[in-house]
C-alpha positions as CSV (number, residue, x, y, z in Angstrom):
1,M,90.9,92.6,106.2
2,I,94.1,94.0,107.5
3,S,94.6,97.5,109.1
4,A,97.6,99.5,110.3
5,V,97.8,102.6,112.4
6,M,100.4,105.2,111.3
7,Q,101.4,108.4,113.0
8,L,102.8,111.7,111.7
9,G,103.4,114.2,114.4
10,S,100.2,114.2,116.5
11,D,98.0,112.9,113.6
12,Q,97.2,109.3,113.3
13,I,95.8,107.6,110.2
14,V,94.4,104.1,109.7
15,I,95.2,102.2,106.5
16,E,92.8,99.4,105.7
17,V,93.2,96.7,103.0
18,M,90.0,94.8,102.0
19,G,90.9,92.4,99.2
20,E,92.4,94.6,96.5
21,N,91.1,97.9,97.9
22,L,93.0,100.3,100.0
23,F,91.3,102.8,102.3
24,F,92.7,105.6,104.4
25,A,90.9,106.9,107.6
26,D,91.6,109.6,110.2
27,V,91.5,108.1,113.7
28,G,89.6,111.1,115.1
29,S,86.8,111.3,112.5
30,Q,86.7,107.6,111.5
31,L,85.8,108.6,107.9
32,A,87.4,106.3,105.4
33,A,88.4,107.4,102.0
34,P,89.3,105.2,99.0
35,I,92.5,105.5,97.1
36,E,90.9,108.0,94.7
37,G,90.7,110.5,97.5
38,L,94.5,110.8,97.8
39,Q,96.0,114.2,97.4
40,L,98.9,113.7,95.0
41,N,101.8,116.1,94.4
42,K,102.5,116.5,90.7
43,Q,106.2,116.7,91.2
44,G,106.2,113.4,93.2
45,V,104.1,111.7,90.5
46,I,106.4,112.9,87.7
47,K,109.4,111.6,89.7
48,E,107.7,108.2,89.9
49,F,106.2,108.3,86.3
50,P,108.3,110.6,84.1
51,D,106.0,109.9,81.1
52,L,103.2,111.9,82.7
53,I,105.0,115.2,82.7
54,D,102.8,116.7,79.9
55,N,99.7,114.7,80.4
56,S,96.6,116.6,81.7
57,D,95.1,113.5,83.3
58,W,98.3,112.8,85.3
59,R,96.4,112.3,88.6
60,L,93.9,109.7,87.2
61,I,96.6,107.8,85.4
62,A,98.8,107.7,88.5
63,I,96.0,106.4,90.7
64,S,95.0,103.8,88.1
65,R,98.7,102.6,88.0
66,L,98.8,102.4,91.7
67,K,95.6,100.4,91.8
68,E,97.0,98.0,89.2
69,H,100.2,97.7,91.2
70,L,98.2,96.7,94.2
71,K,96.1,94.2,92.3
72,N,99.3,92.5,91.1
73,M,100.4,91.8,94.7
74,R,99.5,88.3,95.9
75,T,98.1,88.9,99.4
76,E,96.5,91.6,101.6
77,D,99.6,91.4,103.8
78,D,101.8,92.3,100.8
79,R,99.6,95.3,100.1
80,I,99.6,96.7,103.7
81,N,103.4,96.2,103.9
82,Y,103.8,98.1,100.7
83,A,101.6,101.0,102.0
84,I,103.6,101.1,105.3
85,F,106.9,101.1,103.5
86,E,105.9,103.9,101.2
87,L,104.5,106.1,104.0
88,K,107.7,105.6,106.1
89,K,109.6,107.5,103.3
90,Y,107.5,110.5,104.2
91,G,108.0,110.5,108.0
92,Y,105.1,108.3,109.1
93,I,105.8,106.0,112.0
94,G,104.1,102.6,112.1
95,L,102.4,101.9,115.4
96,Y,100.2,98.8,115.0
97,K,99.0,96.2,112.6
98,Q,95.8,94.2,113.0
99,K,94.5,91.2,111.0
100,N,90.8,90.4,110.8
101,G,90.0,91.9,114.1
102,W,92.5,89.9,116.1
103,R,94.9,91.4,118.6
104,R,97.1,94.2,117.4
105,E,100.8,93.7,116.7
106,K,103.4,96.4,117.2
107,L,105.2,97.4,114.0
């Protein structure tokens, strides 16, 4: 298991990777949500997947494609680095990364 702490403004989130699964948690509440709980913007999804513009199940298809993309990555480290890279595009700042409960590393 690998986790990372990211910050946007005063809010902090934790990203956890367990095998092929990706979870997001709020630092304050400690409630973890799976990738299916993501709130997706339709315009952002269409920008990434133009073929979904007229599809009524665009959200489910986008999440399944993301899950498939994560499964194709070789290691948990690759998956967490991908999540960190994608969130940095939206203004999140990486604070720490922790592997299997060992000491945290600054990002």
